[in-house]
C-alpha positions as CSV (number, residue, x, y, z in Angstrom):
1,M,10.9,-22.4,7.8
2,P,7.9,-20.1,7.1
3,P,8.1,-18.1,3.9
4,G,9.4,-14.6,4.3
5,H,11.4,-15.2,7.4
6,R,15.2,-15.2,7.6
7,P,17.3,-18.2,8.7
8,G,17.9,-18.6,12.4
9,Y,14.5,-19.6,13.7
10,D,13.8,-22.9,15.6
11,P,10.2,-24.2,15.7
12,F,8.8,-25.2,19.1
13,G,5.3,-26.5,18.3
14,A,1.9,-25.0,17.6
15,V,0.0,-22.5,19.7
16,T,-3.6,-21.5,19.2
17,V,-4.0,-17.8,19.7
18,G,-7.8,-17.6,19.9
19,T,-9.2,-14.0,20.1
20,Y,-5.9,-12.2,20.3
21,A,-5.3,-12.4,16.5
22,P,-7.0,-13.6,13.4
23,S,-8.3,-17.2,14.0
24,G,-5.9,-19.9,13.1
25,T,-3.0,-21.9,14.3
26,Y,0.4,-20.2,15.0
27,R,3.8,-21.6,15.5
28,C,6.0,-20.3,18.3
29,V,9.6,-19.4,17.1
30,R,12.7,-18.2,18.9
31,F,14.7,-15.3,17.6
32,A,18.3,-16.1,16.8
33,T,19.2,-12.6,18.3
34,N,18.6,-11.7,21.9
35,F,15.7,-9.2,21.2
36,W,12.0,-9.2,21.8
37,D,8.7,-8.8,20.2
38,S,7.4,-5.5,21.6
39,T,3.8,-6.1,20.4
40,L,3.5,-9.7,21.8
41,P,0.6,-9.3,24.4
42,G,1.1,-10.8,27.8
43,S,-2.0,-13.0,27.2
44,W,-0.1,-14.8,24.4
45,R,3.0,-15.1,26.6
46,R,1.1,-16.8,29.4
47,E,-0.3,-19.4,26.9
48,I,3.3,-20.5,26.0
49,E,4.5,-22.0,29.2
50,G,8.2,-22.5,29.8
51,M,9.3,-20.2,27.0
52,P,11.2,-16.9,27.8
53,A,8.8,-14.1,26.6
54,H,11.7,-11.9,25.3
55,S,12.6,-14.5,22.7
56,L,9.1,-15.3,21.2
57,S,7.3,-14.4,18.1
58,L,4.4,-16.1,16.4
59,V,4.1,-17.2,12.8
60,R,0.8,-18.1,11.2
61,E,0.7,-21.7,9.9
62,D,-2.7,-22.1,8.3
63,A,-3.8,-20.6,5.0
64,T,-7.1,-19.1,6.0
65,P,-7.4,-15.9,4.0
66,M,-8.2,-12.6,5.7
67,P,-11.5,-11.1,4.5
68,V,-11.7,-7.9,2.4
69,V,-14.1,-5.6,4.2
70,P,-15.3,-2.0,3.7
71,A,-12.9,0.6,4.9
72,G,-14.0,2.5,8.0
73,P,-13.4,6.1,9.0
74,R,-9.8,5.4,10.0
75,Y,-8.9,5.0,6.4
76,Q,-8.6,8.6,5.3
77,S,-5.8,11.0,4.8
78,W,-4.6,13.3,7.6
79,G,-5.8,16.4,5.7
80,R,-9.3,14.8,5.3
81,Y,-9.4,16.0,1.6
82,P,-10.3,14.5,-0.7
83,R,-12.9,12.1,0.6
84,V,-13.4,8.7,-1.0
85,A,-16.8,7.2,-1.7
86,R,-15.7,3.6,-1.6
87,Q,-12.6,1.7,-0.8
88,D,-12.1,-1.7,1.0
89,V,-9.4,-2.9,3.3
90,L,-7.4,-6.1,3.8
91,Q,-5.5,-6.5,7.0
92,I,-1.9,-7.8,6.8
93,V,-0.9,-9.2,10.2
94,W,2.0,-11.5,9.5
95,R,4.8,-11.4,7.0
96,C,3.9,-14.9,5.9
97,D,0.3,-13.8,5.1
98,V,0.5,-13.4,1.4
99,P,-2.7,-11.7,0.0
100,R,-4.7,-14.0,-2.3
101,W,-4.0,-12.0,-5.4
102,D,-6.4,-14.2,-7.5
103,T,-9.3,-13.1,-5.3
104,L,-8.5,-9.3,-5.7
105,D,-10.0,-8.0,-8.9
106,R,-9.1,-4.4,-8.1
107,S,-5.9,-2.4,-7.5
108,V,-4.3,-2.5,-4.1
109,L,-2.3,0.1,-2.1
110,P,-0.4,-0.3,1.2
111,F,-1.7,1.7,4.1
112,G,0.2,2.4,7.4
113,Q,-0.8,5.2,9.8
114,G,-2.6,7.4,7.3
115,R,-0.4,10.5,8.0
116,S,-0.1,11.5,4.3
117,Y,-2.0,14.7,3.9
118,G,-3.6,14.2,0.4
119,D,-4.6,11.2,-1.6
120,S,-1.4,9.3,-2.0
121,C,-2.6,7.0,0.8
122,L,-6.1,6.6,-0.7
123,N,-7.3,4.1,-3.3
124,E,-10.8,5.1,-4.5
125,G,-12.7,2.0,-5.6
126,G,-9.7,-0.3,-4.8
127,V,-8.3,-2.2,-1.8
128,L,-6.0,-0.9,0.9
129,L,-3.5,-3.4,2.4
130,D,-3.4,-2.3,6.0
131,A,0.1,-3.1,7.1
132,S,-0.2,-1.6,10.6
133,G,-0.4,-5.1,12.0
134,L,3.3,-5.7,11.0
135,R,4.6,-4.1,14.2
136,R,7.3,-6.5,15.4
137,F,10.9,-5.9,16.0
138,I,13.2,-8.4,14.4
139,S,16.7,-7.6,15.7
140,F,18.8,-4.8,17.1
141,D,22.6,-4.6,17.1
142,H,23.3,-2.5,20.2
143,D,26.9,-2.0,19.3
144,H,26.5,-0.7,15.8
145,G,22.9,0.7,15.9
146,I,21.4,-1.5,13.2
147,L,17.7,-2.1,13.7
148,A,15.6,-4.5,11.8
149,C,11.8,-4.3,12.2
150,E,8.6,-4.9,10.3
151,A,7.1,-2.1,8.2
152,G,4.2,-1.3,10.5
153,V,6.4,-0.4,13.4
154,T,6.1,3.4,14.2
155,L,8.8,5.9,14.7
156,A,7.4,6.4,18.2
157,E,7.9,2.7,19.0
158,I,11.5,2.7,17.7
159,L,12.5,5.8,19.7
160,A,11.0,4.3,22.9
161,V,13.2,1.3,22.5
162,T,16.4,2.7,21.1
163,L,16.8,6.2,22.6
164,P,17.4,4.9,26.2
165,R,20.1,2.7,24.7
166,G,21.9,5.7,23.1
167,W,20.6,5.4,19.5
168,I,18.2,7.7,17.6
169,L,16.6,7.7,14.2
170,P,19.0,9.6,11.9
171,V,16.0,11.4,10.2
172,I,13.0,12.5,12.2
173,P,9.9,14.1,10.7
174,G,7.3,16.4,12.4
175,T,5.3,13.5,13.8
176,K,6.3,10.2,15.5
177,F,3.1,8.5,14.4
178,V,4.5,7.4,11.1
179,S,5.2,3.8,10.2
180,V,8.6,2.6,8.8
181,G,6.9,1.6,5.6
182,G,5.4,5.0,5.2
183,A,8.6,6.7,6.0
184,I,10.4,4.8,3.2
185,A,7.5,5.1,0.7
186,N,7.5,8.9,1.1
187,D,11.2,9.2,1.7
188,I,10.5,11.6,4.6
189,H,12.9,14.3,5.7
190,G,13.5,16.2,9.0
191,K,15.1,19.3,10.4
192,N,18.6,18.0,9.8
193,H,18.3,17.4,6.0
194,H,21.3,19.6,5.5
195,R,23.4,17.1,7.5
196,A,21.7,13.7,7.2
197,G,19.7,13.8,3.9
198,S,16.4,12.0,3.7
199,F,15.1,8.8,5.5
200,G,16.0,6.6,2.5
201,C,19.7,7.4,2.9
202,H,19.7,5.3,6.1
203,V,17.8,2.3,4.9
204,R,20.3,-0.6,4.6
205,N,17.8,-2.9,3.0
206,L,14.1,-3.7,2.8
207,E,12.0,-6.7,2.1
208,L,9.4,-6.2,-0.7
209,L,6.4,-8.4,-1.6
210,R,5.4,-8.2,-5.2
211,S,2.0,-9.2,-6.6
212,S,3.7,-12.0,-8.4
213,G,4.3,-13.6,-5.0
214,E,8.0,-12.9,-5.1
215,R,9.7,-11.6,-2.0
216,M,12.8,-9.5,-2.8
217,T,15.5,-8.1,-0.5
218,C,16.4,-4.7,-2.0
219,S,19.3,-2.5,-1.0
220,P,21.6,0.0,-2.7
221,E,23.8,-3.0,-3.6
222,S,21.1,-5.7,-4.4
223,H,18.2,-5.0,-6.8
224,S,19.3,-1.4,-6.6
225,D,17.0,-0.2,-9.3
226,L,13.9,-1.6,-7.5
227,F,15.3,-0.1,-4.2
228,A,15.5,3.3,-5.8
229,A,12.0,3.0,-7.1
230,T,10.6,1.8,-3.7
231,V,12.2,4.6,-1.7
232,G,9.9,7.5,-2.3
233,G,7.8,5.3,-4.5
234,L,4.5,6.0,-2.7
235,G,3.8,2.3,-2.1
236,L,3.4,1.5,-5.8
237,T,6.2,-1.0,-6.2
238,G,4.8,-3.6,-3.8
239,L,4.2,-4.1,-0.1
240,I,7.2,-3.3,2.1
241,L,7.3,-6.1,4.8
242,S,10.3,-5.1,6.8
243,A,13.4,-3.0,6.7
244,E,16.9,-2.7,8.3
245,L,17.8,0.8,9.4
246,Q,21.1,2.4,10.4
247,L,20.6,4.5,13.5
248,A,22.7,7.4,14.9
249,R,24.5,7.7,18.2
250,V,23.1,10.2,20.7
251,G,24.1,11.1,24.2
252,T,20.8,12.1,25.8
253,A,17.2,12.7,25.0
254,L,17.7,16.4,25.3
255,L,18.5,19.1,22.8
256,E,19.9,22.6,23.4
257,V,17.4,24.7,21.4
258,E,17.8,28.3,20.4
259,R,14.9,30.4,19.2
260,I,15.7,33.5,17.2
261,R,13.0,36.0,16.2
262,F,13.7,37.7,12.9
263,G,11.8,40.6,11.2
264,Q,11.9,39.8,7.5
265,L,12.8,37.2,4.9
266,N,16.4,38.4,4.3
267,E,17.2,37.9,7.9
268,F,16.0,34.3,7.7
269,F,18.5,33.6,4.9
270,E,21.4,35.0,6.9
271,I,20.5,33.1,10.1
272,S,19.9,29.9,8.1
273,E,23.3,30.0,6.4
274,E,25.1,30.6,9.7
275,S,23.1,28.0,11.6
276,D,23.4,25.2,9.0
277,A,27.2,25.3,9.6
278,T,27.0,24.9,13.3
279,C,23.7,23.2,14.2
280,E,22.3,19.8,13.3
281,H,18.7,20.8,13.3
282,T,17.3,24.0,11.8
283,V,13.8,25.2,10.8
284,A,11.8,28.4,10.9
285,W,8.2,29.3,11.5
286,I,7.0,32.0,9.1
287,D,4.1,34.5,9.5
288,C,2.8,34.0,6.0
289,L,0.2,36.8,6.4
290,A,2.7,39.5,7.1
291,G,3.4,41.7,4.1
292,G,5.4,44.7,3.1
293,R,8.6,45.3,5.1
294,K,7.5,42.5,7.4
295,L,7.2,39.9,4.7
296,G,8.7,36.6,5.8
297,R,9.1,37.5,9.5
298,G,9.2,34.5,11.9
299,V,11.0,32.6,14.5
300,F,14.1,30.5,13.7
301,H,14.7,27.2,15.7
302,R,18.2,25.6,15.8
303,A,19.3,22.8,18.0
304,N,22.1,20.3,18.8
305,H,21.8,17.1,20.9
306,V,23.1,17.3,24.4
307,Q,25.8,14.7,24.7
308,Q,26.8,15.0,28.3
309,T,25.0,13.9,31.4
310,V,21.6,15.5,31.9
311,P,21.6,18.1,34.7
312,A,19.5,17.2,37.8
313,G,15.9,18.4,37.7
314,V,15.8,18.7,33.9
315,R,12.8,17.0,32.2
316,T,13.7,14.6,29.4
317,R,10.2,13.8,28.3
318,G,7.6,16.0,26.5
319,T,4.3,17.3,27.9
320,V,1.2,15.2,28.3
321,A,-0.8,15.1,25.1
322,L,-4.0,17.1,24.9
323,S,-6.8,16.4,22.4
324,V,-9.1,18.4,20.1
325,P,-12.5,16.8,20.9
326,F,-14.5,18.1,18.0
327,Y,-14.1,19.8,14.6
328,A,-13.7,23.5,14.8
329,P,-16.6,25.6,13.4
330,R,-15.8,26.9,10.0
331,V,-16.5,30.5,11.0
332,L,-13.4,30.5,13.3
333,L,-11.1,29.9,10.3
334,N,-10.7,33.3,8.7
335,R,-8.0,35.8,7.9
336,Y,-8.6,37.7,11.1
337,T,-8.2,34.8,13.5
338,M,-5.1,33.5,11.7
339,K,-3.6,37.0,11.7
340,A,-4.3,37.3,15.4
341,F,-2.7,33.8,16.1
342,N,0.4,34.6,14.0
343,T,0.9,38.0,15.7
344,C,0.6,36.5,19.1
345,Y,3.0,33.6,18.3
346,Y,5.5,36.0,16.8
347,G,5.3,38.5,19.7
348,G,5.1,35.7,22.3
349,Q,8.9,35.6,22.3
350,F,9.7,38.7,24.3
351,T,13.5,38.6,23.6
352,T,15.1,38.3,20.2
353,T,17.0,35.2,21.2
354,R,16.1,32.5,23.8
355,K,18.1,29.3,24.5
356,R,17.0,26.3,26.7
357,L,17.3,22.6,27.2
358,T,14.3,20.9,25.6
359,P,13.1,17.3,25.6
360,Y,13.3,15.6,22.2
361,E,9.5,15.1,21.9
362,R,8.8,18.8,22.5
363,F,11.3,19.9,19.8
364,F,10.7,17.3,17.1
365,F,6.9,16.7,17.6
366,P,5.2,19.8,19.0
367,L,2.0,19.0,17.2
368,D,1.9,15.4,18.5
369,S,1.1,16.9,22.0
370,V,-2.3,17.8,20.5
371,R,-4.0,14.7,19.4
372,N,-6.4,15.1,16.4
373,W,-5.0,18.6,15.8
374,N,-6.2,18.3,12.2
375,R,-9.8,18.9,13.6
376,V,-8.8,22.5,14.1
377,Y,-9.4,23.0,10.4
378,G,-13.0,21.8,10.6
379,R,-14.8,19.0,8.8
380,P,-13.9,20.1,5.3
381,G,-10.2,19.5,6.2
382,F,-7.1,21.3,4.9
383,L,-4.5,21.2,2.2
384,Q,-0.8,21.4,3.0
385,Y,1.2,22.9,0.2
386,Q,4.9,21.9,0.4
387,C,7.3,22.8,-2.3
388,V,11.0,23.0,-2.8
389,V,12.8,25.4,-5.1
390,P,16.4,25.3,-6.2
391,P,19.1,27.5,-4.6
392,R,19.8,29.7,-7.6
393,V,16.3,31.1,-7.7
394,G,15.1,30.0,-4.3
395,R,15.0,33.4,-2.5
396,D,13.0,35.1,-5.2
397,A,10.6,32.2,-5.6
398,I,9.9,31.9,-1.8
399,R,9.4,35.7,-1.7
400,E,6.9,35.5,-4.6
401,I,5.0,32.6,-2.9
402,L,4.7,34.5,0.4
403,E,3.6,37.6,-1.4
404,R,0.9,35.8,-3.3
405,T,-0.3,34.0,-0.1
406,A,-0.5,37.3,1.8
407,R,-2.4,39.0,-1.0
408,A,-4.9,36.1,-1.2
409,G,-5.5,36.5,2.5
410,R,-5.7,32.7,2.9
411,G,-2.9,32.3,5.3
412,S,-1.9,29.5,7.6
413,F,-1.3,28.8,11.3
414,L,1.5,26.5,10.2
415,A,4.1,27.8,7.8
416,V,7.5,26.2,7.9
417,L,10.6,27.2,5.9
418,K,13.9,25.3,5.8
419,Q,17.0,24.9,3.7
420,F,17.6,21.4,2.2
421,G,21.2,20.2,2.0
422,Q,23.2,18.8,-0.9
423,R,22.9,15.1,0.0
424,A,21.1,13.3,-2.8
425,S,18.0,11.3,-2.0
426,P,18.1,7.7,-3.2
427,G,14.6,7.5,-4.6
428,L,13.5,8.0,-8.2
429,L,10.5,10.0,-7.0
430,S,12.0,11.4,-3.8
431,F,10.9,15.0,-3.0
432,P,14.0,16.3,-1.0
433,R,16.6,18.0,-3.2
434,P,18.9,21.0,-2.7
435,G,17.1,24.2,-2.2
436,L,14.5,25.9,0.0
437,T,11.4,24.1,1.1
438,L,8.3,25.9,2.3
439,A,5.2,24.2,3.8
440,L,1.8,26.0,4.2
441,D,-1.4,24.7,5.7
442,F,-4.6,26.1,4.1
443,P,-8.1,25.4,5.5
444,F,-10.0,23.8,2.6
445,Q,-12.6,26.4,1.4
446,G,-13.3,25.0,-2.0
447,R,-12.4,26.6,-5.3
448,P,-10.6,29.6,-3.8
449,T,-8.2,27.3,-2.0
450,L,-7.5,25.2,-5.1
451,A,-7.0,28.4,-7.2
452,L,-4.4,29.7,-4.7
453,C,-2.5,26.4,-4.9
454,D,-2.6,26.4,-8.7
455,D,-1.2,30.0,-8.5
456,L,1.7,28.9,-6.3
457,D,2.3,25.9,-8.7
458,A,3.1,28.4,-11.5
459,V,5.8,29.9,-9.3
460,V,7.3,26.5,-8.4
461,A,7.2,25.2,-11.9
462,Q,8.8,28.4,-13.3
463,A,11.6,28.1,-10.7
464,G,12.3,24.4,-11.6
465,G,11.1,23.1,-8.2
466,A,8.7,20.4,-7.1
467,V,5.6,19.8,-4.9
468,Y,5.7,17.0,-2.3
469,P,3.4,14.1,-3.3
470,A,2.9,13.0,0.3
471,K,1.3,16.3,1.0
472,D,-0.5,16.9,-2.3
473,A,-4.2,16.5,-3.1
474,R,-4.6,18.5,-6.3
475,M,-1.5,19.0,-8.5
476,S,-2.0,18.5,-12.3
477,P,-0.6,15.8,-14.5
478,E,1.4,18.4,-16.4
479,H,3.1,19.7,-13.2
480,F,3.8,16.3,-11.9
481,A,5.6,15.3,-15.1
482,R,7.6,18.5,-14.8
483,Y,8.4,18.1,-11.1
484,Y,9.4,14.4,-11.5
485,P,11.1,13.8,-14.9
486,T,12.3,10.4,-13.7
487,C,8.7,9.1,-13.7
488,D,9.3,7.1,-16.9
489,D,12.1,5.2,-15.2
490,F,9.9,4.6,-12.2
491,L,7.2,3.1,-14.3
492,K,9.5,0.2,-15.2
493,H,9.5,-1.0,-11.6
494,M,5.9,-0.2,-10.6
495,D,3.9,-3.3,-9.6
496,P,1.0,-3.7,-12.1
497,R,-1.5,-4.5,-9.3
498,F,-0.7,-1.5,-7.2
499,S,-2.2,2.0,-7.7
500,S,-3.6,4.9,-5.7
501,S,-6.0,7.8,-6.1
502,F,-3.0,10.1,-6.4
503,W,-1.3,8.1,-9.1
504,R,-4.4,7.9,-11.2
505,R,-4.9,11.7,-10.9
506,V,-1.4,12.7,-11.8
507,T,-0.8,10.2,-14.6
508,G,-4.3,9.5,-16.0
509,A,-3.7,5.8,-15.3
510,T,-6.7,3.4,-14.9
511,D,-7.0,0.2,-12.8
């Protein structure tokens, strides 16, 4: 049996794949479960005569190492800041492809879809392990909603397979273009954190490859310390190869969404408290440039899944994706254009409350309908500042952050405010915790932008909160140590060959 694969496979002879994958010989294997490999191209299937396509996968048999090559433009963060002068990449295509650690004289870091906003997915001067080729499903228990898949499978691919069968991911972030490995490494959260907690709460187990060559199956019950370090561990404990997830039952692909316009921050707190008790998904858009009596005004979104039959004529899919074809000129990104956008968005809802049936893609992933939307911020890129502050001081801290942002005049098109719930995140470095979380996007304009973020850090640190590493590109080592006091425990489980630009910045570590 090939290394890294579970029992239950029967070999059926060798198959040469040719140009459809890295050169070499592959062995055709049959799944023990009645599932399929969603990424197996039809060209491969046609080469394997007499074998049912739904039961095939391919396992690499030879030991030809993949080359380390210079990283291209794909290998940058979503915020496009900071830029890296040099990093290389090694493709990981099969779970049995163990990197030749003896040939890598630099640090390594897993890379999935590059949807982290700052430098947690970058490795300046090192090597990225591109795991996006690990995109095969392994098994799916239709009765109990247990899905096993490789770490490079995206949330979009999971939803396309499971949602028509009555199962949905229990935690869904703001984009579907995230890999399972990235979702675990950043312990992502969604609009239902007050009900479901973070993504790591629903990981039954994961398969981790360490630089020692050891493959470990980690779960809350087995190698639990390493599991806790890997969930939210920013890819620094090893390479996640696969994971088993517990999905949630759902009736349809529709949600009943209610939008409520509110005029100031105190109204948000009242609506949020009421909504969290009755609605599974809650979040608010905030006009972060409004000051005075209008401080914190916005639009609150709350939703529940539609469980009954979908009414005739109701669309269940989102809109066709558009694309931003070029980087917006820097002159368009100023206080006046942002203020105009925020005013139009706030005033665009003519009634105080509006309720409608909404396809899941439109509710969960509104930005995914605009491909390359990060280009709106121009070539310099943008910073997303996401923080969480504890409940006892959360209201005052959020108010102070919004006041400082409005005074600085460096507002955001996208400002999102939500109440986190009480369910504990399983990771040592997990960001979600009880309290209020606020996310602000700032066009990167050099020192003034960094100074504003430093100013907001002072508020968050004083409140006993934290900043999200997956979104960060500039927090100081002092603040990181304060935000994540469990860092010393995490260090015990970190793989010595793994590092990142983020980690070296916030800890002072060297390769």
